[in-house]
SELO-485190 format. One record per residue (C-alpha): x, y, z; residue in one letter. Coordinates in pm, 1 decimal, always signed. Example, Ala and Ser with C-alpha at 12.3 -4.5 7.8 and 13.67 -1.06 7.14 Angstrom:
2
+1230.0, -450.0, +780.0, a
+1367.0, -106.0, +714.0, s
***
This chain:
324
+7693.0, +8964.1, +12263.8, e
+7469.7, +9215.0, +12088.0, y
+7225.1, +9240.5, +11800.2, k
+7395.4, +9350.6, +11481.2, k
+7196.2, +9563.2, +11235.9, i
+7253.9, +9400.0, +10898.8, r
+7159.0, +9545.8, +10562.1, k
+6972.2, +9229.3, +10469.2, v
+6741.3, +9285.0, +10767.4, n
+6576.8, +9573.4, +10583.3, v
+6274.7, +9417.7, +10412.4, t
+6349.5, +9272.0, +10072.7, g
+6708.6, +9394.6, +10056.7, f
+6929.0, +9245.0, +9786.1, s
+7236.0, +9326.2, +9581.0, d
+7131.0, +9382.3, +9221.0, t
+7306.0, +9494.0, +8907.5, s
+7141.9, +9832.3, +8957.7, a
+7300.6, +9871.6, +9300.1, g
+7234.4, +9791.3, +9662.5, k
+6860.9, +9845.1, +9680.3, r
+6558.4, +9636.0, +9761.4, n
+6211.4, +9574.0, +9633.3, i
+6067.7, +9837.6, +9867.4, n
+6305.6, +10102.2, +9740.1, g
+6534.6, +10138.8, +10043.5, f
+6894.7, +10240.9, +9993.0, t
+7109.8, +10098.2, +10272.7, v
+7471.8, +10169.7, +10361.7, s
+7668.4, +10043.1, +10658.8, k
+7997.6, +10126.5, +10829.1, w
+8151.0, +9899.6, +11091.1, i
+8385.9, +10125.4, +11280.8, h
+8661.9, +9886.8, +11388.3, k
+8946.7, +10131.2, +11440.2, e
+8839.1, +10349.6, +11728.8, i
+9066.1, +10644.5, +11799.0, r
+8959.3, +10672.2, +12162.7, s
+8739.8, +10496.9, +12416.2, r
+8467.2, +10755.8, +12348.5, y
+8296.2, +10748.1, +12011.9, l
+8219.7, +11115.8, +11952.5, n
+8524.9, +11195.9, +11739.4, e
+8475.9, +10887.4, +11521.4, d
+8101.4, +10943.3, +11485.4, l
+8113.9, +11311.6, +11389.8, q
+8330.8, +11236.2, +11087.5, s
+8050.4, +11011.6, +10954.8, l
+7763.1, +11257.2, +10998.8, i
+7690.5, +11466.3, +10691.7, q
+7467.5, +11752.3, +10807.2, l
+7329.0, +11829.6, +10461.5, k
+7245.2, +11468.9, +10371.8, e
+6880.4, +11366.1, +10409.5, k
+6875.3, +11020.8, +10564.8, d
+6789.6, +10800.8, +10860.9, t
+7106.8, +10728.8, +11055.5, m
+7109.0, +10417.8, +11275.5, v
+7378.7, +10421.4, +11544.2, i
+7455.3, +10101.5, +11732.9, s
+7712.0, +10164.5, +12005.1, a
+7803.5, +10010.8, +12339.7, p
+7703.6, +10142.3, +12678.9, v
+7956.9, +10370.3, +12847.1, g
+8122.6, +10497.1, +12528.6, n
+7977.0, +10846.4, +12533.8, g
+7666.3, +10808.0, +12314.3, k
+7479.3, +11082.9, +12499.0, s
+7774.5, +11320.1, +12472.8, y
+7805.0, +11244.9, +12100.0, a
+7433.1, +11316.2, +12054.9, i
+7473.0, +11654.3, +12222.8, i
+7774.5, +11743.5, +12008.0, q
+7566.3, +11650.8, +11701.2, t
+7287.7, +11879.3, +11822.5, i
+7545.2, +12154.8, +11863.6, k
+7657.1, +12116.5, +11499.8, r
+7301.2, +12160.9, +11374.7, f
+7246.0, +12451.1, +11613.7, y
+7557.4, +12632.9, +11488.9, e
+7494.8, +12565.1, +11117.8, a
+7494.8, +12890.4, +10922.7, r
+7374.2, +12780.7, +10578.9, d
+7043.9, +12629.7, +10697.8, q
+6803.2, +12687.7, +10986.4, d
+6744.8, +12358.2, +11169.4, y
+6498.7, +12255.1, +11436.9, l
+6625.5, +11963.4, +11647.7, v
+6375.4, +11745.2, +11835.0, i
+6510.1, +11496.7, +12088.7, v
+6261.2, +11217.2, +12165.0, a
+6332.6, +11026.6, +12486.2, t
+6153.8, +10711.5, +12603.8, p
+6088.1, +10841.9, +12956.1, f
+5972.7, +11165.8, +13117.6, v
+6258.1, +11137.2, +13367.1, s
+6518.0, +11177.0, +13087.6, l
+6374.4, +11501.3, +12949.2, v
+6502.1, +11731.2, +13223.0, e
+6842.2, +11560.6, +13219.6, q
+6875.9, +11616.4, +12844.8, y
+6780.9, +11982.8, +12881.3, v
+7054.1, +12027.5, +13143.4, i
+7317.3, +11834.1, +12947.2, d
+7244.8, +12008.3, +12614.6, i
+7308.4, +12340.0, +12788.5, h
+7618.1, +12233.1, +12984.1, s
+7790.6, +11993.3, +12740.9, d
+7674.2, +12160.6, +12420.3, g
+7718.1, +12517.0, +12544.9, n
+7376.7, +12601.3, +12401.0, i
+7191.5, +12884.5, +12579.2, p
+6890.3, +12779.0, +12785.3, t
+6661.3, +13022.9, +12604.1, h
+6711.6, +12811.5, +12288.3, q
+6608.3, +12482.8, +12456.3, i
+6241.4, +12396.0, +12511.7, f
+6133.6, +12139.6, +12770.0, n
+5795.5, +11998.3, +12665.2, y
+5716.2, +11964.9, +13036.3, g
+5637.8, +12337.3, +13033.8, d
+5328.1, +12270.1, +12822.2, l
+5015.2, +12340.8, +13023.7, g
+5219.8, +12459.0, +13320.9, r
+5407.5, +12767.0, +13202.4, r
+5325.1, +13000.4, +12920.1, d
+5671.3, +12957.9, +12766.0, t
+5710.5, +13062.0, +12400.4, p
+5849.3, +12773.2, +12195.5, f
+5830.3, +12858.5, +11825.2, l
+6157.9, +13053.5, +11833.4, d
+6356.2, +12782.2, +12013.6, k
+6591.8, +12565.1, +11806.0, k
+6612.7, +12261.9, +12038.3, i
+6307.8, +12076.8, +12173.8, h
+6315.5, +11782.9, +12416.5, v
+5999.3, +11570.3, +12427.5, v
+5897.7, +11211.6, +12496.0, t
+5840.7, +10967.4, +12211.4, a
+5485.3, +10930.0, +12346.3, n
+5417.7, +11296.6, +12280.9, t
+5579.1, +11298.4, +11937.4, l
+5376.8, +11002.0, +11813.7, l
+5056.0, +11109.6, +11985.9, g
+5042.3, +10806.4, +12215.2, n
+4826.7, +10906.1, +12515.5, p
+4939.2, +10607.3, +12723.8, g
+4735.6, +10329.8, +12876.6, e
+4511.7, +10547.7, +13092.7, d
+4385.4, +10802.1, +12835.9, s
+4209.5, +10768.7, +12502.4, y
+4377.6, +11062.1, +12324.7, k
+4677.6, +11288.0, +12354.8, n
+4610.1, +11621.3, +12524.4, s
+4496.6, +11918.0, +12312.8, d
+4792.2, +12119.0, +12444.3, v
+5043.1, +11866.6, +12307.5, k
+4868.2, +11829.6, +11973.3, r
+4846.4, +12205.1, +11925.5, n
+5213.7, +12235.5, +12019.3, y
+5321.4, +11989.7, +11748.2, l
+5091.1, +12135.2, +11483.6, n
+5219.3, +12486.4, +11550.5, e
+5578.9, +12367.0, +11523.6, l
+5511.4, +12199.0, +11189.1, i
+5334.8, +12507.8, +11050.3, n
+5618.7, +12733.6, +11165.5, e
+5882.0, +12512.3, +10999.9, c
+5688.2, +12498.1, +10672.2, e
+5638.0, +12873.4, +10674.6, k
+6001.5, +12961.0, +10749.6, k
+6173.6, +12679.5, +10560.1, g
+6326.4, +12519.3, +10868.2, r
+6450.8, +12163.1, +10836.7, k
+6374.8, +11925.0, +11121.0, v
+6616.0, +11673.3, +11272.3, v
+6476.4, +11400.1, +11497.0, f
+6689.5, +11217.7, +11752.1, i
+6541.5, +10899.6, +11898.9, y
+6755.8, +10803.3, +12195.4, d
+6738.3, +10454.7, +12351.9, e
+6502.0, +10353.9, +12073.2, v
+6454.6, +10001.6, +12213.4, h
+6243.4, +10159.2, +12489.8, d
+6028.1, +10361.7, +12246.1, t
+5930.9, +10071.8, +12017.4, i
+5586.2, +10022.8, +12181.9, p
+5493.8, +10374.4, +12062.7, n
+5532.0, +10282.2, +11697.4, f
+5187.6, +10130.5, +11660.0, k
+4988.8, +10154.7, +11339.9, e
+4744.4, +10406.8, +11488.6, e
+5027.1, +10644.4, +11593.2, y
+5288.1, +10622.1, +11317.8, v
+5076.2, +10829.2, +11078.6, f
+5131.5, +11129.7, +11309.4, n
+5493.5, +11141.9, +11194.1, l
+5379.2, +11195.6, +10835.4, w
+5269.4, +11544.9, +10932.2, k
+5642.5, +11627.7, +10928.1, w
+5694.5, +11491.9, +10575.7, k
+5750.9, +11833.6, +10416.4, n
+6008.5, +11952.6, +10671.8, v
+6191.9, +11643.3, +10799.1, i
+6559.6, +11631.5, +10710.1, h
+6720.9, +11362.4, +10923.1, k
+6649.3, +11086.8, +11175.8, n
+6900.4, +10957.1, +11427.8, f
+6806.6, +10621.4, +11580.4, i
+7036.3, +10534.3, +11869.3, i
+7066.9, +10233.7, +12098.3, s
+7305.0, +9977.9, +12243.1, a
+7038.7, +9706.8, +12237.1, t
+6862.5, +9682.0, +11901.8, f
+6608.7, +9401.7, +11862.6, t
+6417.2, +9241.7, +11575.1, e
+6133.3, +9488.1, +11635.7, a
+6378.2, +9773.3, +11572.5, s
+6386.3, +9696.6, +11199.4, y
+6019.5, +9787.8, +11161.4, v
+6078.9, +10121.5, +11336.3, v
+6384.3, +10192.5, +11121.2, i
+6182.1, +10136.7, +10804.3, e
+5890.2, +10348.6, +10926.4, y
+6123.0, +10640.5, +10992.3, l
+6327.6, +10592.8, +10676.7, a
+6007.1, +10629.8, +10470.3, e
+6021.7, +10997.2, +10571.8, l
+6381.4, +11048.7, +10456.2, t
+6351.3, +10923.4, +10098.5, d
+6407.2, +10563.9, +10215.0, k
+6777.4, +10625.6, +10270.9, k
+6934.3, +10439.4, +10565.7, i
+7290.8, +10476.0, +10692.7, n
+7397.2, +10229.7, +10962.4, i
+7695.9, +10291.4, +11189.1, v
+7806.0, +10009.4, +11415.2, e
+8068.0, +10045.2, +11685.6, f
+8224.0, +9721.6, +11812.3, p
+8183.4, +9605.2, +12170.7, r
+8532.6, +9606.7, +12320.6, i
+8574.7, +9466.5, +12669.2, r
+8784.3, +9693.2, +12889.7, i
+8826.1, +9496.4, +13206.9, k
+8907.7, +9789.9, +13433.6, e
+8581.6, +9958.6, +13329.6, n
+8362.1, +9657.8, +13402.6, q
+8147.7, +9666.2, +13714.0, g
+8076.7, +9379.1, +13949.4, k
+7721.7, +9250.5, +13967.4, l
+7592.7, +9098.2, +14289.8, f
+7254.5, +8924.5, +14282.5, l
+7053.7, +8885.9, +14603.6, h
+6769.8, +8637.9, +14565.1, y
+6453.4, +8638.2, +14772.4, s
+6203.9, +8357.3, +14809.8, s
+5926.6, +8601.9, +14902.3, a
+5606.6, +8576.7, +14698.5, y
+5521.8, +8944.5, +14746.3, q
+5763.8, +9225.2, +14814.7, f
+5706.6, +9495.5, +15075.5, t
+5914.0, +9741.3, +15274.0, s
+5967.1, +9467.1, +15532.7, t
+6102.9, +9200.0, +15297.2, t
+6429.3, +9095.8, +15471.5, p
+6642.2, +9093.6, +15156.7, e
+6538.0, +9451.1, +15079.6, i
+6578.1, +9600.7, +15426.0, t
+6906.2, +9423.5, +15503.8, s
+7059.8, +9514.4, +15166.7, l
+6965.7, +9883.7, +15192.7, i
+7108.4, +9896.1, +15545.9, t
+7427.5, +9721.2, +15433.2, e
+7480.1, +9960.3, +15140.2, l
+7427.4, +10264.4, +15361.0, i
+7672.2, +10131.8, +15620.2, n
+7928.8, +10079.3, +15341.7, k
+7870.0, +10438.2, +15223.1, d
+7758.9, +10327.1, +14875.0, k
+7571.4, +10540.8, +14624.5, q
+7209.4, +10422.3, +14610.7, i
+6940.9, +10420.9, +14343.2, d
+6645.4, +10191.9, +14409.9, i
+6462.6, +10074.4, +14097.0, l
+6127.4, +9911.6, +14168.2, c
+5894.5, +9712.4, +13947.3, y
+5602.8, +9862.1, +14140.5, s
+5505.7, +10218.0, +14225.5, k
+5331.1, +10082.4, +14534.6, t
+5657.1, +9930.8, +14657.2, l
+5843.0, +10255.8, +14584.4, s
+5594.3, +10451.1, +14794.6, k
+5611.2, +10188.5, +15071.3, a
+5990.7, +10211.4, +15091.9, l
+5976.3, +10590.2, +15113.7, i
+5705.2, +10573.8, +15380.9, a
+5886.8, +10312.9, +15590.7, d
+6029.5, +10494.4, +15894.3, k
+6343.7, +10285.0, +15934.7, i
+6435.3, +10272.7, +15564.6, i
+6358.9, +10639.7, +15502.9, s
+6557.9, +10748.5, +15809.5, q
+6857.7, +10545.8, +15692.1, n
+6827.2, +10678.8, +15337.7, l
+6800.3, +11038.4, +15456.9, k
+7123.6, +10997.4, +15654.5, k
+7294.5, +10910.6, +15328.8, k
+7096.9, +11110.5, +15069.5, l
+6963.8, +11398.8, +15283.5, v
+6659.1, +11407.4, +15056.6, e
+6484.0, +11112.7, +14893.7, i
+6395.9, +11176.0, +14529.9, n
+6065.5, +11008.1, +14444.4, d
+6072.2, +10944.0, +14067.6, c
+5723.2, +10795.6, +14038.0, t
+5451.7, +10997.1, +13867.4, s
+5076.6, +11044.4, +13862.9, e
+4846.7, +11093.6, +13565.6, n
+4652.3, +11415.4, +13618.8, i
+4439.3, +11546.5, +13329.8, n
+4648.3, +11336.2, +13089.1, n
+4967.2, +11504.0, +13209.9, v
+5233.2, +11335.9, +13417.6, r
+5407.2, +11566.9, +13664.1, p
***
C-alpha cells in the first residue's frame, strides 16, 4: 500500500480542449513504469530524464530499489554534461545523511572529491565552494529554516547561498535541486521560508522530488517547487513489487514501562540477546537523553563495544546555531 501521486491532485487540474492543464497553469505529465527491466530502477529512470528540459520531476519509487544510486547516476550525468555548466544541489532532510551522500557521490558516481562541497565545512574550514559543481546541504539550510532553537539562519549559511546564486547568475550556470526523502523535509516548507527559494528563480533549471512515502502534504511542496520551473511537473511512478526473498522479518518487543531508561528490562535484555546472536545493531531512540543513557550505561556499553569496538553517537548539539 502506498500513496499514488495523481495528476488530479495538483490544484485545479482538469482535462480541457486546450490540453491537460489546470486553472493555476500547471502542466502535468505522468508515467507509470510497469515493465521494469531489473530489480533496480536506475536504468529505467535514466531513460525518462531529459537533462535539457526545465521541469519539476516527481519520483515515487519503493524502498530497496536503488533510488539513492539512481540519484547519484543522475548527478553524474549533469556533472559530465558538456553543452551546459550545471550546479547540482542535493538537499537532505537530516545532517547525518550529508556526509554519506558526499562519500557515495564520490564512490558510486566517480566524481572527484574536490568537486563536491559538504555544507558542514561552513564556519569550520575555510573551504572554497564557488568552483565546486556538487553541493550537499540540508533542506533546513536551503530554505533558511533555523530550527526550533534559533530565530534566524546563521550569517555564514545565508552568505554561502547568496554567493552561490550570484556566481550562477554571473557565469550562466543552471541549477539542479535534488530533494531526497522529501516526506521528511515537508516541515521546512512553511510560508515564511519558501520565499527563500525564489532567490534562485533566474538560475533554477530542474527539481527532483524523491520519496517512497508521499503524503497529502507533498502536493503543496510539489506545487511550490514547480512554480520555479515554469509550472511544469513530470511524475514517474514505479510499482511496488513484492519480492518475498528480499523481505525482512519484523519482531516487535512490547514494554509496559511508562518511562524508558537504560535499565528498562526489554531494552537491556534485547541488546544482550542481539549481541549474543552476533547481529548487526543500530539503536534508534525517540530521546537524546535515552541515547546518552544507553551509551553511559557500563553494562550496555561494554557489551556494545565487544561487538562494535566503537560506539557511534549520532546525537547532536546546537552550538552558535550550528549542529556538529
